[in-house]
C-alpha positions as CSV (number, residue, x, y, z in Angstrom):
1,A,139.2,112.4,135.0
2,P,140.0,111.6,131.4
3,S,143.5,112.6,130.5
4,G,142.3,114.6,127.5
5,K,140.4,117.0,129.8
6,V,143.1,117.3,132.4
7,L,145.9,117.9,129.9
8,D,144.1,120.8,128.2
9,W,144.6,123.1,131.2
10,Q,146.6,126.2,130.6
11,I,148.1,128.3,133.4
12,G,149.2,131.9,133.0
13,D,150.7,132.5,129.6
14,G,151.1,128.7,128.9
15,S,154.8,128.8,129.3
16,C,156.9,126.3,131.3
17,A,157.7,129.1,133.8
18,S,154.0,129.6,134.5
19,Y,153.5,125.9,135.2
20,W,156.6,125.8,137.4
21,N,155.5,128.8,139.4
22,A,152.0,127.3,139.8
23,W,153.5,124.1,141.1
24,I,155.7,126.0,143.6
25,F,152.5,127.7,144.8
26,L,150.3,124.6,145.0
27,A,152.8,122.0,146.2
28,P,153.1,123.2,149.9
29,R,149.3,123.2,150.0
30,M,148.9,119.6,149.0
31,P,149.3,116.6,151.3
32,F,152.5,114.6,150.6
33,M,150.6,111.6,149.1
34,G,148.5,113.9,147.0
35,R,151.6,115.5,145.5
36,S,153.2,112.1,144.8
37,I,150.0,110.8,143.1
38,A,149.7,114.1,141.1
39,V,153.3,114.0,139.9
40,G,152.9,110.3,139.0
41,L,149.8,111.0,137.0
42,V,151.4,113.8,135.1
43,I,154.5,111.8,134.2
44,A,152.5,108.7,133.2
45,S,149.9,110.7,131.2
46,T,152.3,113.0,129.3
47,S,155.4,111.0,128.5
48,H,156.5,111.7,124.9
49,S,156.0,109.2,122.1
50,F,155.9,111.5,119.1
51,A,154.9,109.8,115.9
52,R,157.2,112.0,113.8
53,E,160.3,113.9,114.9
54,L,162.8,115.5,112.5
55,T,166.5,115.9,112.8
56,P,169.1,117.6,110.6
57,A,169.6,114.3,108.8
58,T,166.0,113.9,107.9
59,W,164.8,117.5,107.5
60,D,165.6,118.2,103.9
61,D,164.0,115.0,102.5
62,A,160.9,115.4,104.7
63,V,160.1,119.0,103.9
64,V,161.1,119.5,100.3
65,G,158.2,120.8,98.2
66,K,155.9,121.1,101.2
67,H,154.8,123.5,103.8
68,V,155.5,122.8,107.4
69,F,153.9,123.0,110.8
70,I,156.7,122.3,113.3
71,K,156.7,122.1,117.1
72,F,160.1,122.7,118.6
73,F,160.0,121.2,122.1
74,A,162.0,120.1,125.1
75,K,161.1,117.0,126.9
76,R,161.8,118.6,130.3
77,C,159.1,121.3,129.5
78,I,155.8,120.6,131.3
79,H,153.7,122.6,128.9
80,C,155.2,120.6,126.0
81,Q,153.9,117.5,127.7
82,L,150.5,118.9,128.5
83,M,149.8,119.7,124.9
84,K,150.8,116.2,123.7
85,P,147.3,114.8,123.3
86,A,146.3,117.6,120.9
87,W,149.6,117.3,119.1
88,D,149.2,113.6,118.6
89,Q,145.8,114.1,117.1
90,L,147.2,116.6,114.7
91,L,150.0,114.1,113.7
92,V,147.4,111.5,112.9
93,E,145.2,113.8,110.9
94,F,148.0,115.0,108.6
95,A,150.1,111.8,108.6
96,G,149.2,111.0,105.0
97,S,149.3,114.6,103.7
98,S,151.3,115.1,100.5
99,S,151.3,118.9,101.0
100,V,152.1,119.7,104.6
101,V,154.5,118.2,107.1
102,V,153.4,118.2,110.8
103,A,156.3,117.1,113.0
104,G,158.3,117.8,116.1
105,V,161.9,118.7,116.7
106,D,163.5,117.7,120.0
107,C,165.7,120.6,121.1
108,D,167.1,118.4,123.9
109,G,168.1,115.6,121.6
110,A,169.0,115.1,117.9
111,G,167.2,118.2,116.7
112,R,169.2,120.6,118.8
113,S,171.0,122.2,115.8
114,L,167.7,122.8,114.1
115,C,166.5,124.7,117.2
116,D,169.7,126.8,117.2
117,V,169.4,127.7,113.5
118,N,165.8,128.8,114.0
119,H,166.6,130.8,117.2
120,I,164.3,128.8,119.4
121,S,164.4,130.2,122.9
122,S,161.2,129.0,124.6
123,Y,159.2,125.8,124.5
124,P,157.1,124.8,122.9
125,S,157.6,127.0,119.8
126,I,155.5,126.3,116.8
127,R,156.7,127.5,113.4
128,W,154.8,127.3,110.1
129,G,155.0,128.1,106.4
130,E,157.6,127.4,103.8
131,P,160.6,125.5,105.3
132,S,163.0,128.3,104.4
133,R,160.8,131.1,105.7
134,M,158.9,129.8,108.7
135,R,156.8,132.1,110.8
136,S,155.8,131.9,114.5
137,Y,152.4,130.4,115.3
138,S,150.6,132.2,118.1
139,G,147.2,130.6,117.9
140,G,145.5,128.1,120.2
141,R,147.3,125.0,121.2
142,D,144.2,122.7,121.1
143,F,143.7,120.3,118.3
144,A,140.7,122.1,116.7
145,A,142.6,125.4,116.5
146,M,145.8,124.0,115.1
147,S,144.0,121.9,112.5
148,A,141.8,124.8,111.4
149,F,144.8,127.0,111.1
150,I,146.6,124.6,108.8
151,K,143.6,124.2,106.6
152,E,142.9,127.9,106.4
153,N,146.3,129.3,105.8
154,G,147.4,127.7,102.5
155,L,149.3,124.8,104.1
156,A,147.2,122.3,102.2
157,C,146.3,121.5,98.6
158,G,144.0,124.1,97.1
159,P,143.5,126.6,94.2
160,G,146.2,128.8,95.7
161,N,148.6,125.9,96.2
162,V,148.0,123.6,93.2
163,W,151.7,122.5,93.4
164,L,151.0,120.9,96.8
165,C,148.3,118.6,95.4
166,D,148.7,115.0,94.2
167,R,148.6,114.6,90.4
168,E,144.9,113.6,90.1
169,T,143.7,116.4,92.4
170,R,146.0,118.9,90.6
171,E,144.6,118.0,87.2
172,D,141.0,118.4,88.5
173,L,141.8,121.7,90.1
174,E,143.6,123.1,87.0
175,S,140.6,122.2,84.8
176,L,138.3,124.0,87.1
177,I,140.5,127.0,87.5
178,D,140.6,127.4,83.7
179,M,136.8,127.5,83.5
180,T,134.9,130.8,83.0
181,D,132.5,131.9,85.8
182,A,129.5,130.8,83.7
183,D,130.9,127.4,82.9
184,L,131.9,126.8,86.5
185,K,128.5,127.8,87.8
186,S,126.9,125.4,85.2
187,E,129.2,122.6,86.3
188,I,128.3,123.2,89.9
189,D,124.6,123.1,89.2
190,L,125.1,119.8,87.2
191,V,127.0,118.2,90.0
192,R,124.4,119.3,92.6
193,T,121.7,117.8,90.5
194,Q,123.6,114.5,90.3
195,V,124.3,114.5,94.0
196,A,120.6,115.1,94.8
197,Q,119.6,112.3,92.5
198,A,122.1,110.0,94.0
199,Q,120.9,110.9,97.5
200,R,117.3,110.2,96.5
201,K,118.3,106.8,95.2
202,L,120.4,106.1,98.4
203,D,117.4,107.0,100.5
204,L,115.1,104.6,98.6
205,M,117.8,101.9,98.9
206,N,117.9,102.4,102.6
207,I,114.1,102.1,102.9
208,V,114.0,98.9,100.9
209,M,116.9,97.4,102.9
210,S,115.2,98.5,106.2
211,K,112.0,96.7,105.2
212,R,113.9,93.5,104.2
213,E,115.7,93.5,107.6
214,K,112.4,94.1,109.4
215,D,110.6,91.3,107.4
216,A,113.5,88.9,108.1
217,A,113.4,89.7,111.8
218,T,109.6,89.1,111.8
219,S,110.0,85.8,109.9
220,A,112.7,84.6,112.3
221,E,110.4,85.5,115.3
222,A,107.5,83.7,113.8
223,K,109.6,80.6,113.2
224,E,110.8,80.7,116.8
225,Q,107.2,80.9,118.1
226,E,106.2,78.0,115.9
227,A,109.1,75.9,117.3
228,I,108.1,76.8,120.8
229,S,104.4,75.9,120.2
230,A,105.5,72.6,118.6
231,Q,107.6,71.8,121.7
232,I,104.7,72.7,124.0
233,N,102.2,70.5,122.0
234,K,104.7,67.6,122.0
235,S,105.1,67.9,125.8
236,Q,101.3,67.9,126.3
237,E,101.0,64.7,124.1
238,H,103.6,62.9,126.2
239,E,101.7,63.9,129.4
240,E,98.4,62.5,128.0
241,E,100.1,59.2,127.1
242,F,101.4,58.8,130.7
243,N,98.3,60.1,132.4
244,P,95.3,58.7,130.4
245,I,91.9,59.9,131.6
């Protein structure tokens, strides 16, 4: 089965203890070879290769002026490993964000003191918000749930967090925020009209291009048939020369 499907399983409350208890229950009921293969698959499929991990040395520079979504993990924790595919997707989606930092902290490694300061006692623990006032995240651990949470809770550039935006976006937002309701509605109607006109033009362009591609294909097919016919005629002429009536 694809690793993404297998690794989305959650047992009990999703804690490492739940997975360990489940393994203790299942292991005696599995043939030895099956257990060996299963363990090998879990280790091979869930080894850590986090794209971004923070340590005390990199924390301040990484989070200054931003909101955070941090996973505190321990590499020995099975559940930390099982949620790796979803977490890696999240890292990719927000890798270029100028407003939110999505990163991991290794509580078994260089990030241990950050885990102590934040009173991390179970793994994985996800904290979010302002770096100095992080709150516990208790939502879903799948990619869609975490991504939606970040976007819906002010962890990204928007009217309520203009300071998190890049300069160009911030200037655009500020100009829109300063508009009256009537002016903003008028601007929305204007842009919608422009979008509709652009879409109509795009549709026509696609129709013209489609016809050209079809005509080109027809022409190429006709030329190929002509070449085949010419070859057949040539072969027949040779046969007549060698086999006169």
